[in-house]
N, C-alpha and C positions, 0 to 999 in steps of 0.2 A: 490522382487516383491511387489508392493504396493497392499494394499487391501482396499476396501471401504465397509462401512456399513452405512445404512441409520439410522438416529437417530431422534426421535421425540423431539423437543425442548419445545413445549407447546401444549396443547389440541387444541388451535386455528389453528395450522398448518394443522390439518386434514380437515378443512373446506375451505381452500384456494387452488388456482391453483399453487401448488409448485411441481416442477420437483423433487428436492431433496435438502435436507440439509445433507451434507456429512461430515463424519469424515474420514480424509485421513492420513494414516501413511506410511512413506517411509523413510528409514534410510539415503538415499542419498540426500534427500531434507530437511529433518528435523533432529534435533538431536534425538538420540535414545529415543524412548518412547514418543515423542511429537505427538500431534494430531492437525490437522488443520481443522478449521471449514470453509467450502466453501459453499456458498449459490448459488443455481441455481433455478431460478423461471421461469415459463412460460411467465408471463405477469407482467408489472409493479405493478399491484394491488397485486400480490403475496408478495410484500415487506411489505405491511401494518402491518401484525401481527409480523413481525420480528424485530421491534424496540426493542432495548436493547440487541440484539444478539451480542456476542463477535465473532470477525472474526480473522482468520489467525492461525498461521503465514503463510505468503507467502513463496515462495522459496527464497533462498539467491541469491543476485547479487553481483558479485565482481566488485569493483571500480578500473578500470585500468587507467593508465596514458594516454593512447591514447584516451580514452573516455573523460577524463578531458580536454585534448588538443582540441578535437573536439568541446566540449562545449564552451571552451574559444574562439575558432574561431567563432562559431555561435553567441555568445553574445558580442564579442569584449572585453571580460574581461580577460586580460592577466596578471593579478597581479601575482607577483613572487611566492606567496605562493601556487599557483595552477600549474604553468607551468615551474618553474625554479628549477629542482631537486637539483642542487648543492647549490644554495642559500638557499633553503628550509631546507636542512640538518642542517644548522646553525640556523634556525629559531625556533620559539616557539613550533612547532609540530614535528620537527625532520625529516620531509619529506613533500612532497606536499600533499595538501588536496583538496577534491572536493569542488566546489562552492556550497554554500547552495542551490542556485536555481537549480543546477543540481540534487542534492538529492531530492528536491521537485518535479522536473519534472519526476523522476522515479516512483513517487507515482501512476501515472495513470496506468502504465503497471502492477505494483504490485497489485493494487486494482482490476484490471480485472481478476486476478487469484482467488480473494476471492468472488466476486459478479458477477453473470451472469444473465441477463434477456434475455430469448430466443426470445420472440416476442415483440420487441419494435421498433417503427419507427425511433427513434433517442435517443441517450444518449448524454448529454452535461455536461461538467464541468461548473457548475454554479458559483462557486467561492470558496473563502476561508474566514472563519470568523476569524481564528487565525492561526498564524504560528510562531514557534520559532525554533532556531537551537542551542540546548543546548551543543552539542559536535561536534567537527570536524570529518570528515570522511577522514581518511588517505588513501593514495593510497595503493591498495592491500587489503583493508578491505572489508568485506562482509556485506551487509545490507539486511533487509527484513521488511515487513510491518505487523503490527498487529493493532487491533482496535476494535471499537464497532460501530455497526449500531445504532446510538443514537436516531434518530428521522426520521419518515416517514410521510410526509404530502401530502395531495391531492392538486394539483395545476391544473390550466386550461390545459387540454389535457394530464395529466399524474401525476407523483408523484415526490416529492422532497425528497431526502435522505440526511440527515446530519450525518456525521460519524466523530467520534473522533479517530484519527489515530496516531500511533507512527512508525517512521522509526528506527528500532533497528540496532545497530552495533554489530556484533558478538564479544563476550567476553568483551563487554564494559558495564558499569553500566548505563551511561546516553545515551538517544537516540540521534540520529543525528538530528531528526526533530520531533516536536510535532505539530499537526495541526488539525484543524476542517475543513473538506472538504464538499462541497455541490454539489451534482450531481442531474440532472434531467433526468428522464426516461419517454419518451412520448409513449402513446398508438399507 
């Protein structure tokens, strides 16, 4: 059974409209003894004092071949390293691998586990400043998201959040993806 405890990250948090900054521990989601930092604020302004906060990890997502095949169909990228299991066995990775952009596309759902703004009129993915794919994600692997809420800026009508993120692969030293994502939360 998971348990939750509220934790004060800095004295500034007492003065803002924050629903909770939560430490979450659950053996079926995280490895034994790990804690996840999840941010839940009432309004976009609640993000301002949280710049520099480490996030995650998110839950694990297994990368399945049928998901890779669906992504290949959607993007029309049917390169054999993604969709031909027999040929991929003889290839450089020993099996099929997820598309880098498939891994990147999963960041949005994993991010939403880590940061929630309750009262916002709209949230948009504003863009990416940097993206790299240091390691392949083999079929059957599990990935999760960690990172830092690096910067929070006021913009017209809301706030812009810049986050340095890593998509980790279970039991691998190198991440699947290293990126700097920019989101906008509007009042």
